[in-house]
Every structure is written in C-alpha cells, then in structure tokens.
C-alpha positions, 0 to 999 in steps of 0.5 A, a space after each residue: 681787090 687783087 691787092 687785098 686778097 694778094 692775087 695776081 692783078 695781070 688776070 683781071 681784064 676790064 669790061 663793059 656791062 654790054 659785053 656780058 651776056 645776062 639772063 634778062 636785059 638790063 637798063 644801061 643805067 642801073 645806079 642807086 641814088 642813096 642821097 636819102 640813106 645818107 641824109 639819115 645817117 648812113 656812112 658806108 665804109 670804103 670799098 678798101 675797108 669793105 673788102 678788108 672785112 670780107 677777107 677777115 671773114 673768109 
C-alpha cells in the first residue's frame, strides 16, 4: 500500500487484530467463504490492481 501511494513504509507497523480495541467483541476468525461467488464467475482484481484503481480515484 505504501508503495502504490508513494508513502514512507517505515511508518507502517504490523499488528494483530487482538491488539486493537474494538467497539464490540469480534470472533477470532472473520474470514469469508467466497467459493459460491467464484463458482458464479466472480473474478476480483488483485490487491495491487485494486489499490492502483483506488489511487486513480483520489
């Protein structure tokens, strides 16, 4: 993300979800099963492509 938006990467710090205070409790696994969407032809862009498109809009 820092590379796409030409921001200094040294300010990005990794963390775990459990380290962030949330307004409501969250389960440990909040993943989504997208298999049905893929079986219907959904073909999302890569994260890199999505960020490039976002950059073009802001």
